[in-house]
N, C-alpha and C positions, 0 to 999 in steps of 0.2 A: 814384234811378234803380234799377229792378229789373234787376240784371245777369243774374240767372238767366233772366228772361224774354227779355232781349236775346240771350243765348246760345242759348236754345231757338229763337228766331226765325231766328237766323243758321244754326243747324243745319238747320232746315226749308228755308231757302233753298238751302243746300249740297246737300241731298237732292234738291230739285227740279232743280237744275243737273245733278246726276249722272244723273238719270232722263231729262232732256231732251237732254243732250249727244249721245248716240249718234244720235238722230234728225236732228240738224243736220249731222253730218259724213258719215255713210255711208248714210243712209236713201234718198236719191234714187238713188245708184248701185246699191245692192242691190235696190231695187224695180225699176229699169229692167232689171237683169239677169234678174230673175225673170219679167218680162213678155215677154222676147224670144221664147220659143216660142209665145206666144199670138197670136191674130189675130182681131180684131173691131173694130167701130167704137168700142166702149167703151174698148178698149186704146189706140187712137189718141188719144182724148180724154184718157185718163189720162197717156199719155206727154207730150202737150202741157202738161198741168198740171204734171207733174214738171219739164219744161224751164223753165216759168215760175217754179218754185220755186228754181232754181239761183242767182238773184241775191238770195236771201233775206238778211236782215240778222241771222239767228239766230246765226251764229258770232261776229259782232261784239258782239251783245247778250250772249251767253254770257260773253265775255271781260270785258265791263263788269260783269256780275253777279258773276263770280268776284272781280274786283278790289274790288267793293263789299263782298262777304262777308269778304274778307281784311282790308280796312281796318276794317270794323266790328268784327271780332274783335280787331284791334289796339287799338281804342278801349276795348273791354271789358277787355282785359288791362291796359291802362294805368290805367283807373279802379279795377280791383281792386288794383293795386299802390299807387296813391295812397291808397285806402281803408285798406289794411293799414298804410301808413306813418303815416297820421293816427291810426289806432287804437293803434299802437305808441307814438307820441308821447304820446297821452292817457293811456296806462297806464304810461308810464315805461319801456317795454321797448325803445325805439328805441336804435339804436347810438349811443353817445356821450352818452346821457342817464343821469344818476346820480340 
C-alpha cells in the first residue's frame, strides 16, 4: 500500500471540501441579499433557482465526506503504526525484544 499516495489523496479531498464548504452554507443567502436591489425577469428566475437549491444535499454530503477523510486518515495512521512495529520487530528494536 502506498501510504504517501493515500495521504496525498486525502489531503486533496480535504482541500476540495474546504473550497466547496462556503458555497453550501452561505452561498444562497448571500446571493439573495445581493439580488434584492435588482429588478428584472432574469433576477426572478435566478431567485427561483436559488429557492430550489435550498433543499440541496450538499451539507449532508460534506459531512459524509469529512467523516470519510477523517476515517481514511485514521486507517493510514494505523497502517503506518503497524508498519513501524513490524519493522522494529524485524530489526530487533521493538520494545521487549532482546
